[in-house]
C-alpha positions in Angstrom: 121.0 151.6 103.7 123.2 150.4 106.7 121.5 148.6 109.8 121.4 152.0 111.6 119.3 153.8 109.0 117.2 150.8 108.9 116.5 150.9 112.5 115.8 154.8 112.6 113.3 154.6 109.9 111.7 151.6 111.6 111.3 153.6 114.8 110.0 156.6 112.8 107.6 154.5 111.0 106.5 153.1 114.2 106.3 156.6 115.8 104.0 157.9 113.3 101.5 154.8 113.2 101.1 155.0 117.1 100.3 158.7 116.6 97.7 157.8 113.9 96.1 155.0 115.9 95.8 157.5 119.0 94.2 159.7 116.6 91.7 157.3 115.3 90.7 156.2 118.7 90.4 159.6 120.1 88.5 161.1 117.1 86.2 158.0 115.8 83.6 157.0 118.3 83.4 153.2 117.4 81.3 152.9 120.8 78.7 154.7 119.6 78.8 153.2 116.0 78.5 149.7 117.6 74.6 150.6 119.0 73.3 148.9 116.0 74.0 145.5 118.1 70.9 145.0 119.7 73.1 143.6 122.5 75.3 146.7 123.0 74.0 147.4 126.4 76.2 144.2 127.6 79.2 145.4 126.5 78.4 149.0 128.6 77.3 146.8 131.5 80.7 144.6 131.0 83.0 147.6 131.6 81.3 148.5 134.7 81.7 145.2 136.3 85.4 145.4 135.3 85.7 148.6 137.3 84.1 146.8 140.4 86.2 143.7 140.1 89.2 145.7 139.7 88.5 147.5 142.5 87.5 144.2 144.5 89.6 141.6 143.3 93.5 141.9 143.9 94.9 138.6 143.6 94.5 135.8 141.1 91.6 134.1 142.4 89.5 133.0 139.9 86.5 131.9 142.1 86.3 135.1 143.7 86.5 137.0 140.2 83.5 134.8 139.2 81.7 134.9 142.6 82.3 138.8 142.6 81.3 139.6 138.8 77.9 137.5 139.8 77.4 139.9 142.7 77.8 142.8 140.7 75.3 141.6 138.2 72.5 140.8 140.3 73.1 144.4 142.3 73.0 146.3 139.1 70.6 144.7 137.2 67.8 146.9 138.3 65.8 144.2 140.2 65.3 141.9 137.2 67.4 139.1 138.3 67.1 138.5 142.0 69.7 135.9 142.3 71.9 133.6 140.4 71.7 130.1 140.3 74.8 128.4 142.4 75.2 125.6 139.7 75.4 128.2 137.1 78.0 130.3 138.7 79.9 127.2 139.4 79.5 126.2 135.7 81.0 129.6 134.7 83.6 128.9 137.3 84.9 125.6 136.0 85.0 126.8 132.8 86.8 130.0 133.3 89.6 128.3 135.6 90.5 125.8 132.8 91.1 128.6 130.3 92.7 131.3 132.6 95.1 128.4 134.2 96.3 127.7 130.4 96.9 131.4 129.9 98.8 131.4 132.9 100.9 128.8 132.2 101.7 129.6 128.6 101.5 133.4 129.3 99.7 133.8 126.1 96.3 134.0 124.4 95.7 131.9 121.4 92.4 131.5 119.2 92.9 127.7 119.6 91.9 128.4 123.2 88.3 128.3 121.3 88.5 124.7 121.3 88.5 124.3 124.8 84.8 125.9 124.9 81.7 123.6 124.6 80.0 125.7 121.8 78.6 125.5 118.6 81.2 125.0 115.6 79.6 128.0 114.0 80.2 130.1 116.9 83.8 129.1 116.8 84.1 129.7 113.0 82.5 133.3 113.5 84.6 134.3 116.3 87.5 132.9 114.8 87.5 136.5 112.7 87.4 138.6 115.9 89.9 137.3 117.6 92.4 137.4 114.7 91.8 140.8 114.2 92.3 141.3 117.8 95.4 139.2 118.1 97.2 140.3 115.1 96.4 143.7 114.4 99.7 145.4 113.3 99.8 149.0 114.4 102.0 149.8 111.5 100.4 148.2 108.6 96.3 147.9 109.8 93.8 150.8 109.8 92.0 150.7 113.1 89.2 152.3 111.7 88.8 149.8 108.8 88.8 147.2 111.6 86.0 148.5 113.3 84.3 148.9 110.5 84.4 145.4 109.4 83.4 144.8 112.9 80.2 146.7 112.0 79.4 144.6 108.7 80.5 141.5 110.8 77.5 142.5 113.5 75.2 143.5 110.7 75.5 140.2 108.9 75.1 138.4 112.1 72.0 140.2 113.1 70.3 139.4 109.8 71.7 136.0 109.4 69.6 132.9 109.3 71.3 131.5 112.2 69.2 130.3 115.2 68.8 132.4 118.2 71.4 130.3 120.3 74.2 131.2 117.8 73.4 134.8 117.2 72.7 136.2 120.9 76.1 134.7 122.2 78.0 136.2 118.8 76.4 139.5 119.0 77.3 139.5 122.9 80.9 138.6 122.4 81.1 141.1 119.6 79.7 144.0 122.0 82.1 142.8 124.7 85.1 142.8 122.3 84.1 146.5 121.6 83.9 147.6 125.0 87.0 145.6 126.3 89.0 147.4 123.4 88.2 150.8 124.5 88.3 149.7 128.3 91.9 148.4 128.0 93.4 151.0 125.8 92.5 153.6 128.4 93.5 151.3 131.4 96.8 150.7 129.9 97.2 154.4 129.1 98.7 153.5 126.0 99.3 156.6 124.5 101.6 157.7 127.5 104.3 155.2 126.9 107.8 155.2 125.2 108.0 153.0 121.8 109.3 150.2 123.8 107.2 150.1 126.4 104.1 151.0 124.4 104.7 147.8 122.2 105.0 145.7 125.2 101.5 147.2 127.2 99.8 146.8 123.6 100.4 143.1 123.7 99.4 143.0 127.2 95.7 144.9 126.4 95.5 142.7 123.2 95.7 139.3 125.5 93.5 140.7 127.9 90.7 141.7 125.3 91.0 138.6 123.5 90.6 136.6 127.0 87.5 138.8 127.3 86.0 137.7 124.1 86.5 134.0 124.7 85.1 134.3 128.4 82.2 136.2 127.2 81.3 133.9 124.4 81.5 131.0 126.7 79.7 132.4 129.4 76.9 133.4 126.7 76.5 130.0 125.0 76.4 128.4 128.7 73.6 131.2 129.7 71.5 130.8 126.8 70.8 126.9 127.5 69.2 128.0 130.9 67.8 131.5 130.6 67.4 132.1 126.8 68.6 135.8 125.7 68.4 137.0 129.1 70.7 134.1 130.5 73.1 134.8 128.0 73.7 138.4 128.7 74.4 137.5 132.3 76.6 134.8 131.5 78.5 136.9 128.8 79.0 139.7 131.3 79.9 137.7 134.3 82.0 135.4 132.5 83.4 138.1 130.4 84.5 140.2 133.0 85.8 137.8 135.2 88.2 136.5 132.5 89.1 140.1 132.0 89.8 141.2 135.1 92.0 137.8 135.8 93.8 137.9 132.6 94.7 141.6 133.7 96.4 140.1 136.7 98.2 137.5 134.3 99.6 139.9 131.9 99.9 143.3 133.6 
């Protein structure tokens, strides 16, 4: 087979794979299936936070992303949390700044960024699977539905594990954010409307943005748990994940 025929076959395979992926995402309600995760609501709030940030913050200002995300959380928590401690917000800002600046300088998101987080080694080890799945998803070889089924199984295993709550809670918040972020950025980048070349490029941008989101949510949830238990973990996960995702969107878009 000559090079031109090989190229045509590759393009045809890619077109078929993209068509399959679109149908799977449109017909397979992976958000509803995620409701077995007791922290599913953190993912829902995270996406609302993203809507708020994208409308409000137009420049790559990390501190503005963090403080705006914190502002959103307090305003939309039905009065449960009246105010976030300034030192807690500053802690999330410092953590996010170093990660985002590294992403901006390298123009890529790597699993190794987890090493920059001061989190339990068990959390890092468990998160590697989620990040590896996101960053190395091959649209022509991998089944989206299979990956989501594996995420469902992963959440079930973590929920029923013997891990301490300071490990379980940040992990489940991270997976809830991963699920909702994937849904959010797939729709925001309007991936199904692009030509093949543009589609491939925007898939990569969406992938990096979702991965940044998960890393931020994990770091924020761990930091939040240390000061406020599960409630603090949700706040930290939503605020830091949302801020990281919003800022990463500006980097990679």
